[in-house]
MIZA-690592 format. One record per residue: y, x, z of N, C-alpha, C, O in turn; residue number from 1. Coordinates in Angstrom, 3 decimals. Example, Ala and Ser with C-alpha at 12.3 -4.5 7.8 and 13.67 -1.06 7.14 Angstrom:
BEGIN
> n.py  n.px  n.pz  ca.py  ca.px  ca.pz  c.py  c.px  c.pz  o.py  o.px  o.pz  num
> -5.690  13.190  7.800  -4.500  12.300  7.800  -3.300  13.200  7.800  -3.319  14.236  8.465  1 $
> -2.250  12.850  7.080  -1.060  13.670  7.140  0.030  12.900  7.870  1.138  13.409  8.039  2 $
//
This chain:
BEGIN
> n.py  n.px  n.pz  ca.py  ca.px  ca.pz  c.py  c.px  c.pz  o.py  o.px  o.pz  num
> 5.093  -5.062  16.049  5.048  -6.250  14.556  4.508  -5.438  13.276  5.160  -4.666  12.573  1 $
> 3.107  -5.815  13.144  2.253  -4.978  12.206  3.392  -4.501  10.896  4.470  -5.018  10.606  2 $
> 2.729  -3.399  10.305  3.401  -2.869  9.623  2.105  -2.481  8.654  0.938  -2.267  8.980  3 $
> 2.785  -2.466  7.238  2.183  -2.187  5.693  2.551  -1.313  4.961  3.573  -0.698  5.266  4 $
> 1.786  -0.962  3.686  1.926  -0.149  2.873  2.071  -0.972  1.626  1.146  -1.637  1.159  5 $
> 2.942  -0.918  1.251  3.097  -1.813  -0.153  3.711  -1.287  -1.129  4.898  -0.976  -1.231  6 $
> 2.237  -1.128  -2.379  2.759  -0.651  -3.323  2.882  -1.520  -4.639  2.211  -2.541  -4.790  7 $
> 3.560  -1.167  -5.352  4.302  -1.968  -6.325  4.431  -1.087  -8.120  4.994  -0.051  -8.474  8 $
> 3.769  -1.921  -8.726  3.826  -1.614  -10.068  4.763  -2.542  -10.836  4.419  -3.719  -10.729  9 $
> 5.714  -2.367  -11.487  6.068  -3.058  -12.572  5.445  -3.594  -13.610  4.483  -3.043  -14.147  10 $
> 6.023  -4.925  -14.057  5.635  -4.858  -15.405  6.523  -4.519  -16.352  7.524  -3.826  -16.173  11 $
> 6.142  -5.033  -17.423  7.200  -4.774  -18.688  8.521  -5.758  -18.457  9.483  -5.021  -18.241  12 $
> 8.820  -6.821  -18.432  9.575  -7.527  -17.571  10.514  -6.887  -16.588  11.733  -6.731  -16.658  13 $
> 9.464  -6.480  -15.449  10.404  -5.713  -14.246  11.206  -4.618  -14.891  12.379  -4.416  -14.575  14 $
> 10.426  -3.757  -15.995  10.918  -2.595  -16.269  12.532  -3.347  -16.804  13.508  -3.115  -16.091  15 $
> 12.657  -3.966  -17.691  13.418  -4.620  -18.368  14.688  -5.135  -17.704  15.858  -5.144  -18.088  16 $
> 13.916  -5.695  -16.245  15.189  -6.120  -15.217  15.645  -4.894  -14.541  16.792  -4.837  -14.097  17 $
> 14.972  -4.089  -14.454  15.737  -2.742  -13.567  16.519  -1.927  -14.455  17.348  -1.221  -13.879  18 $
> 16.479  -1.853  -15.527  16.955  -1.037  -16.727  17.954  -1.570  -16.859  18.904  -0.796  -16.746  19 $
> 18.347  -3.096  -17.156  19.754  -3.558  -17.382  20.821  -3.950  -16.055  22.034  -4.135  -15.954  20 $
> 19.274  -3.968  -14.810  20.206  -4.403  -13.668  19.772  -3.387  -12.261  19.047  -3.750  -11.334  21 $
> 20.349  -2.216  -12.389  19.651  -2.096  -11.054  19.656  -2.145  -9.776  18.884  -1.565  -9.014  22 $
> 20.554  -2.859  -9.510  21.132  -3.165  -8.139  20.330  -3.960  -7.606  20.144  -3.968  -6.389  23 $
> 19.563  -4.972  -8.658  18.412  -5.758  -8.722  17.133  -5.207  -7.420  16.469  -5.846  -6.605  24 $
> 17.220  -3.899  -7.711  16.019  -3.318  -6.687  16.585  -3.303  -5.273  15.731  -2.993  -4.442  25 $
> 17.942  -3.584  -4.713  18.112  -3.672  -3.420  18.324  -5.128  -3.172  18.476  -5.572  -2.034  26 $
> 18.334  -5.883  -4.269  18.660  -7.166  -3.868  16.706  -7.931  -3.556  16.505  -9.001  -2.981  27 $
> 16.000  -7.353  -3.911  15.099  -7.598  -3.821  14.186  -7.767  -2.363  13.245  -8.508  -2.079  28 $
> 15.029  -6.574  -1.478  14.600  -6.346  -0.639  15.487  -7.557  0.361  14.731  -7.993  1.229  29 $
> 16.681  -8.086  0.417  17.150  -9.214  0.980  15.999  -10.211  0.493  15.641  -10.907  1.443  30 $
> 15.326  -10.493  -0.651  14.363  -11.539  -0.658  13.360  -11.365  0.155  12.776  -12.315  0.677  31 $
> 12.935  -9.689  0.424  11.762  -9.852  1.398  12.173  -10.274  2.635  11.403  -11.078  3.161  32 $
> 12.775  -10.093  3.021  13.795  -10.423  4.331  13.806  -11.906  4.636  13.619  -12.249  5.804  33 $
> 14.026  -12.905  3.605  14.292  -13.989  3.214  12.710  -14.699  3.597  12.530  -15.831  4.046  34 $
> 11.547  -13.563  3.239  10.294  -14.385  3.246  9.635  -13.986  4.199  8.410  -14.099  4.239  35 $
> 10.548  -13.297  5.398  9.982  -13.205  6.650  9.339  -11.589  6.907  8.357  -11.403  7.625  36 $
> 9.946  -10.664  6.315  9.295  -9.732  6.285  10.930  -8.698  6.401  12.095  -9.093  6.354  37 $
> 10.387  -7.336  6.557  11.560  -6.507  6.690  11.144  -4.939  6.075  10.437  -4.163  6.718  38 $
> 11.636  -4.665  4.896  11.666  -3.035  4.352  12.169  -2.181  5.380  13.303  -2.263  5.853  39 $
> 10.999  -1.089  5.820  11.595  -0.214  6.479  11.848  0.983  5.948  12.795  1.662  6.344  40 $
> 10.899  1.436  4.840  11.167  2.613  4.459  10.752  2.218  2.668  9.914  1.341  2.455  41 $
> 11.356  2.879  1.610  11.367  2.689  0.710  11.383  4.107  -0.458  12.262  4.965  -0.382  42 $
> 10.572  4.141  -1.217  10.422  5.165  -2.186  10.253  4.582  -3.712  9.671  3.514  -3.899  43 $
> 10.828  5.394  -4.843  10.221  5.413  -5.997  9.188  6.554  -6.369  9.200  7.734  -6.018  44 $
> 8.367  5.936  -7.108  7.559  6.962  -7.102  7.089  6.908  -8.663  7.332  6.077  -9.538  45 $
> 6.176  8.342  -8.682  5.526  8.722  -10.301  4.280  8.339  -10.863  3.603  9.290  -10.472  46 $
> 3.544  7.663  -11.464  2.351  7.596  -11.195  1.644  6.162  -11.574  2.017  5.544  -12.571  47 $
> 0.725  5.729  -10.821  0.146  4.520  -10.932  0.793  3.178  -10.425  0.545  1.997  -10.664  48 $
> 1.821  3.887  -9.547  2.857  2.824  -8.721  4.081  3.478  -8.751  4.257  4.667  -8.484  49 $
> 5.330  2.279  -9.245  6.496  2.528  -9.311  7.427  2.537  -8.094  8.574  2.984  -8.107  50 $
> 6.828  2.013  -7.078  7.360  1.797  -5.694  6.766  1.882  -4.872  5.698  1.314  -5.102  51 $
> 6.806  2.448  -3.572  6.131  2.602  -2.595  6.996  1.992  -1.151  8.193  2.277  -1.125  52 $
> 6.626  1.444  -0.357  7.488  0.258  0.747  6.657  0.471  1.951  5.428  0.485  1.883  53 $
> 7.334  0.642  3.091  6.468  0.369  4.513  7.285  -0.850  4.622  8.326  -1.022  3.988  54 $
> 6.825  -1.606  5.367  6.797  -3.090  5.497  6.396  -3.628  6.751  5.205  -3.603  7.062  55 $
> 7.311  -4.142  7.550  7.217  -4.851  8.679  7.023  -6.503  8.411  7.687  -7.156  7.606  56 $
> 6.020  -6.987  9.225  5.996  -8.487  8.922  5.289  -9.138  10.248  4.911  -8.422  11.176  57 $
> 5.167  -10.350  10.252  4.740  -11.015  11.617  3.162  -11.004  11.454  2.382  -10.902  12.401  58 $
> 2.853  -11.106  10.317  1.378  -11.248  10.647  0.819  -10.970  8.792  1.643  -10.413  8.066  59 $
> -0.478  -11.366  8.209  -1.202  -10.761  6.973  -0.787  -11.896  6.423  -0.473  -11.775  5.239  60 $
> -0.646  -13.290  7.023  -0.196  -14.374  6.294  0.821  -14.456  5.722  0.766  -14.868  4.563  61 $
> 2.100  -14.110  6.284  3.675  -13.690  5.860  3.619  -12.923  4.850  4.361  -13.006  3.871  62 $
> 2.540  -11.938  5.050  2.752  -10.518  3.824  2.295  -11.115  2.309  2.796  -11.043  1.187  63 $
> 1.109  -11.729  2.854  0.101  -12.548  1.596  1.291  -13.666  0.766  1.373  -13.634  -0.462  64 $
> 2.215  -14.677  1.646  2.923  -15.199  1.020  4.173  -14.142  0.108  4.410  -14.146  -1.099  65 $
> 4.699  -13.439  1.021  5.852  -12.441  -0.059  4.590  -12.066  -1.179  4.693  -12.495  -2.329  66 $
> 3.683  -11.442  -0.872  3.161  -10.913  -2.433  2.831  -11.980  -3.603  2.957  -11.804  -4.815  67 $
> 2.336  -13.235  -2.861  2.520  -14.188  -3.605  3.950  -14.611  -4.869  3.993  -14.611  -6.100  68 $
> 4.915  -14.917  -3.834  6.259  -15.448  -4.245  7.012  -14.692  -5.205  7.475  -15.242  -6.204  69 $
> 7.236  -12.939  -4.872  7.302  -12.087  -5.495  6.556  -11.402  -7.056  7.026  -10.878  -8.066  70 $
> 5.702  -11.616  -6.762  4.430  -11.907  -7.982  4.691  -12.733  -8.720  4.818  -12.515  -9.925  71 $
> 4.813  -13.709  -8.260  5.213  -14.946  -9.235  6.510  -15.127  -10.576  6.717  -15.856  -11.546  72 $
> 7.021  -14.195  -10.024  8.103  -14.142  -10.958  7.673  -13.387  -11.917  8.150  -13.807  -12.971  73 $
> 7.008  -12.477  -12.087  6.274  -11.455  -13.429  6.837  -10.369  -13.566  6.847  -9.939  -14.719  74 $
> 7.319  -9.757  -12.792  8.005  -8.658  -12.770  7.272  -7.500  -11.988  7.460  -6.285  -12.059  75 $
> 6.345  -8.251  -11.190  5.824  -6.913  -10.552  4.399  -7.152  -10.129  4.029  -8.326  -10.150  76 $
> 3.574  -6.270  -9.765  2.092  -6.489  -9.355  2.114  -5.514  -7.937  2.440  -4.333  -7.815  77 $
> 1.695  -6.375  -7.055  1.876  -5.598  -5.526  0.509  -5.750  -5.033  -0.190  -6.755  -5.163  78 $
> 0.092  -4.295  -4.265  -0.867  -3.983  -3.618  -0.807  -3.952  -2.039  0.099  -3.131  -1.897  79 $
> -1.129  -4.261  -0.950  -0.544  -4.022  0.441  -1.748  -3.455  1.108  -2.874  -3.513  0.612  80 $
> -1.515  -3.003  2.049  -2.578  -2.446  3.103  -1.993  -2.371  4.228  -0.901  -1.805  4.189  81 $
> -2.475  -2.895  5.622  -2.373  -2.831  6.721  -2.276  -1.710  7.394  -3.391  -1.207  7.526  82 $
> -1.105  -0.848  8.071  -1.315  0.293  8.582  -1.595  0.069  9.836  -1.408  -1.064  10.280  83 $
> -2.129  1.156  10.712  -2.460  1.358  11.837  -1.906  2.741  12.782  -2.420  3.818  12.475  84 $
> -1.191  2.739  13.571  -0.708  4.481  13.789  -1.536  4.937  14.495  -2.271  4.307  15.254  85 $
> -1.499  6.231  14.295  -2.506  7.190  14.859  -2.541  6.798  16.446  -3.665  6.469  16.827  86 $
> -1.742  6.778  17.219  -1.199  6.489  18.354  -2.157  5.107  19.131  -2.580  5.183  20.285  87 $
> -2.368  3.884  18.217  -3.030  2.963  18.220  -4.616  3.136  18.058  -5.432  2.501  18.725  88 $
> -4.848  3.819  17.353  -6.266  4.156  16.994  -6.906  5.342  18.016  -7.979  5.196  18.602  89 $
> -6.456  5.975  18.072  -6.734  6.958  19.536  -6.381  6.323  20.905  -6.729  6.984  21.883  90 $
> -5.699  5.062  21.152  -6.296  4.296  22.268  -7.273  3.168  22.042  -7.682  2.649  23.080  91 $
> -7.740  2.671  20.896  -8.907  2.438  20.694  -10.342  2.824  21.069  -11.200  2.065  21.519  92 $
> -10.472  4.298  20.774  -10.986  4.805  20.583  -11.428  5.285  22.187  -12.622  5.571  22.272  93 $
> -10.874  5.375  23.084  -10.895  5.547  24.428  -11.802  5.027  25.122  -11.815  5.187  26.342  94 $
//
């Protein structure tokens, strides 16, 4: 299944939600699964992005739908990048 790097920045609304309900952070992972993807790894980050996630999804369209649906809530902004394993890259170069 394709893997993606999902970089997330909280909006002011998202910061307020997380501050008042820290458990919401894990609840979003359930929302991600309901939208057809799966969070494999998740980190909080300091800097431009508040969270860094490695996500599996069946295809780009599923990830695009997930980004639109989650972003429409107004609590976060998402940037996603498709990932290719080094082994896959090396095989393609042979």
